[in-house]
C-alpha positions as CSV (number, residue, x, y, z in Angstrom):
1,X,0.0,0.1,-0.1
2,X,1.1,3.9,-0.9
3,X,0.3,6.4,1.6
4,X,-0.4,9.8,-0.8
5,X,-0.8,13.2,1.0
6,X,-3.3,15.5,-1.0
7,X,0.1,17.9,-1.0
8,X,1.2,15.1,-3.2
9,X,-1.8,14.4,-5.3
10,X,-2.1,18.5,-6.0
11,X,1.4,18.3,-7.8
12,X,0.0,15.9,-10.7
13,X,-1.2,16.4,-14.0
14,X,-5.0,17.7,-14.0
15,X,-6.9,14.9,-15.6
16,X,-4.7,12.1,-14.2
17,X,-5.7,13.6,-10.6
18,X,-9.2,14.0,-11.8
19,X,-9.8,10.6,-12.8
20,X,-7.9,9.2,-9.9
21,X,-9.9,11.1,-7.3
22,X,-13.1,10.1,-9.4
23,X,-12.4,6.6,-8.6
24,X,-12.4,7.2,-5.1
25,X,-16.0,7.0,-4.1
26,X,-16.4,3.8,-6.1
27,X,-18.8,2.7,-8.2
28,X,-21.6,4.8,-9.1
29,X,-25.1,5.0,-11.1
30,X,-24.9,5.7,-14.7
31,X,-27.5,8.0,-15.5
32,X,-28.8,10.2,-18.6
33,X,-30.8,13.4,-17.3
34,X,-33.5,14.7,-20.2
35,X,-34.7,18.1,-20.2
36,X,-36.0,20.6,-22.3
37,X,-35.6,24.3,-22.7
38,X,-38.4,27.1,-22.8
39,X,-38.4,26.8,-26.8
40,X,-38.7,23.0,-26.5
41,X,-35.2,22.2,-27.3
42,X,-34.3,18.6,-26.0
43,X,-31.1,18.1,-24.5
44,X,-29.4,15.0,-22.8
45,X,-26.7,14.7,-20.9
46,X,-24.6,11.6,-18.5
47,X,-24.7,11.9,-14.8
48,X,-22.9,10.0,-12.6
49,X,-23.4,11.8,-9.1
50,X,-27.3,10.6,-8.8
51,X,-28.3,9.8,-5.2
52,X,-31.1,8.7,-3.1
53,X,-32.4,11.6,-0.8
54,X,-35.6,10.2,0.8
55,X,-38.6,7.7,0.1
56,X,-41.5,9.7,1.3
57,X,-41.4,12.1,-0.5
58,X,-39.7,10.4,-3.1
59,X,-36.4,12.7,-3.6
60,X,-33.7,12.2,-5.5
61,X,-30.6,14.5,-6.2
62,X,-27.5,14.8,-8.3
63,X,-24.7,17.3,-8.6
64,X,-24.3,19.7,-11.6
65,X,-21.0,20.8,-12.4
66,X,-20.2,24.8,-12.1
67,X,-22.5,26.8,-14.7
68,X,-19.5,27.9,-16.9
69,X,-18.8,23.8,-17.7
70,X,-21.8,22.5,-17.6
71,X,-25.1,25.1,-17.9
72,X,-27.7,23.3,-20.1
73,X,-28.9,20.9,-17.9
74,X,-29.6,22.9,-14.9
75,X,-31.0,26.1,-16.8
76,X,-33.4,23.7,-18.5
77,X,-34.8,22.5,-15.3
78,X,-34.8,25.8,-13.8
79,X,-36.7,27.2,-16.4
80,X,-39.1,24.2,-17.0
81,X,-39.0,22.6,-13.5
82,X,-39.4,19.3,-14.9
83,X,-36.4,16.5,-16.2
84,X,-36.2,12.9,-16.6
85,X,-33.5,10.5,-15.1
86,X,-32.9,7.3,-17.8
87,X,-30.4,4.3,-16.5
88,X,-27.8,4.0,-18.8
89,X,-28.0,-0.1,-20.6
90,X,-24.9,-1.5,-22.4
91,X,-26.8,-1.3,-26.0
92,X,-26.6,1.8,-25.9
93,X,-23.5,3.0,-23.4
94,X,-21.5,4.5,-26.2
95,X,-24.0,6.7,-27.1
96,X,-24.6,8.0,-23.6
97,X,-21.1,9.0,-23.2
98,X,-20.7,10.9,-26.0
99,X,-23.4,13.1,-24.3
100,X,-20.6,14.3,-22.1
101,X,-19.1,16.0,-25.3
102,X,-19.8,19.9,-24.9
103,X,-22.3,20.2,-28.0
104,X,-23.4,23.9,-28.8
105,X,-26.6,25.1,-26.9
106,X,-28.8,24.9,-30.3
107,X,-27.8,20.9,-30.6
108,X,-30.4,18.4,-29.8
109,X,-28.2,15.3,-28.1
110,X,-30.8,13.1,-28.9
111,X,-30.3,13.6,-32.6
112,X,-26.6,13.8,-31.9
113,X,-26.0,10.7,-30.3
114,X,-29.1,8.6,-32.2
115,X,-30.9,8.1,-29.2
116,X,-34.7,8.2,-29.4
117,X,-37.3,10.7,-27.2
118,X,-40.0,9.2,-25.6
119,X,-42.6,11.3,-24.0
120,X,-45.5,10.6,-21.5
121,X,-48.8,12.5,-21.1
122,X,-48.7,16.1,-19.5
123,X,-44.9,15.9,-19.3
124,X,-42.7,18.1,-21.3
125,X,-39.2,16.3,-20.4
126,X,-38.1,13.9,-22.8
127,X,-37.2,10.4,-21.5
128,X,-34.8,7.8,-23.6
129,X,-36.7,5.4,-25.1
130,X,-33.8,2.7,-25.2
131,X,-33.6,3.2,-21.4
132,X,-35.0,-0.1,-19.3
133,X,-35.5,2.1,-16.4
134,X,-36.5,5.9,-16.1
135,X,-38.6,8.2,-13.9
136,X,-39.7,11.8,-14.2
137,X,-39.1,14.5,-11.5
138,X,-40.1,18.0,-10.7
139,X,-37.6,20.5,-9.3
140,X,-37.9,20.9,-5.3
141,X,-34.5,23.0,-4.9
142,X,-31.4,23.5,-6.0
143,X,-28.4,24.2,-3.3
144,X,-25.6,26.0,-4.0
145,X,-22.2,24.3,-3.0
146,X,-20.0,27.3,-2.4
147,X,-16.7,25.6,-1.5
148,X,-16.8,24.4,-5.7
149,X,-19.4,26.5,-7.2
150,X,-21.4,23.2,-7.7
151,X,-24.9,22.7,-7.4
152,X,-27.1,20.1,-5.8
153,X,-30.2,19.7,-7.8
154,X,-33.1,18.2,-5.8
155,X,-36.2,16.5,-7.6
156,X,-39.2,15.0,-6.6
157,X,-40.3,11.4,-8.8
158,X,-43.8,11.9,-10.1
159,X,-43.4,9.3,-12.7
160,X,-41.6,5.8,-13.2
161,X,-41.3,3.4,-16.0
162,X,-40.1,0.2,-15.4
163,X,-40.9,-3.4,-16.4
164,X,-43.4,-5.2,-13.8
165,X,-41.6,-8.7,-13.6
166,X,-38.4,-6.5,-12.2
167,X,-39.9,-5.8,-9.1
168,X,-39.9,-8.3,-6.3
169,X,-42.4,-8.7,-3.7
170,X,-40.8,-6.6,-0.7
171,X,-40.5,-3.5,-3.6
172,X,-36.9,-4.6,-4.5
173,X,-36.3,-3.7,-8.5
174,X,-33.6,-6.0,-9.7
175,X,-31.7,-3.4,-11.5
176,X,-29.2,-5.9,-12.9
177,X,-32.3,-7.5,-14.7
178,X,-33.0,-3.9,-16.5
179,X,-29.4,-4.0,-17.6
180,X,-28.6,-0.8,-15.7
181,X,-25.0,-0.3,-15.6
182,X,-22.3,1.4,-13.1
183,X,-19.8,3.7,-13.8
184,X,-16.2,4.2,-12.3
185,X,-14.0,7.4,-12.7
186,X,-15.1,9.7,-15.6
187,X,-15.2,7.1,-18.4
188,X,-15.2,3.9,-17.4
189,X,-18.7,1.3,-17.6
190,X,-19.5,-1.9,-15.5
191,X,-22.4,-4.3,-15.4
192,X,-23.8,-5.3,-12.2
193,X,-23.8,-9.0,-10.6
194,X,-25.8,-9.5,-7.8
195,X,-23.5,-11.2,-4.6
196,X,-26.3,-11.1,-2.0
197,X,-29.3,-9.7,-0.5
198,X,-29.7,-9.8,3.3
199,X,-32.6,-8.6,5.6
200,X,-33.3,-5.9,7.8
201,X,-30.6,-6.0,10.2
202,X,-31.1,-5.8,14.0
203,X,-28.7,-5.2,17.0
204,X,-28.4,-8.6,18.5
205,X,-26.6,-7.3,21.7
C-alpha cells in the first residue's frame, strides 16, 4: 500500500488527478438526464452523481458542475421545473457517453448521438426510449455548494417506467435484470452482478 498526501496529489497533472479522485468514491450509477428548454429544444447529458435522498417524499439529487462548465441541464431544469433520469444500458452505453461532449446549446443531443426521445402525457421533458428503467421528476430545490461552485439539484419523482417483472414482492427492483450500468471515474462503465441480499439488520446485543 502507498500513502499519498493531498499535497502530493495536487502536484499531479490535472486530468490524471481528476481520474484518480473520481475513482475514490467507488462505483456510481450511470444515468442520462433529459431536459427541454423554454423553446422546446431537448437536451441530454450523462451524469454519475445521482443519489437517493428520501423515500417519502421520493427525492433524488444529483450534482451539477459549475455553470461555466455545464450550464444546459441546470438552466433547463430551472426554466421548466421538470426533467427525467434514465438508467444507461449496455446496448447504448457508447452513445450515452458521447453526450458528455460539449455540444452547442442549439444541438439536440438525442439526434446527435442517435438516441430516441420518448414522452408521456402532460410531461414535457423527454425520456430515453432505449432505457429500461427511467423516471420523471419535478424540481424541488437547487442548493449551491459554495466551496467548488457546484449545485445539488433535488427533484421529487412523479412517474416511473419499469417492467413489472423486475419488482420483487418486497418492492426491491432487480436493476441487474434491467441491465442498469455503473460507472467508475469519468469514462469506464460496468455491468452489475448480485452477490448477496440480506434482510433488515437488527442489533443482537
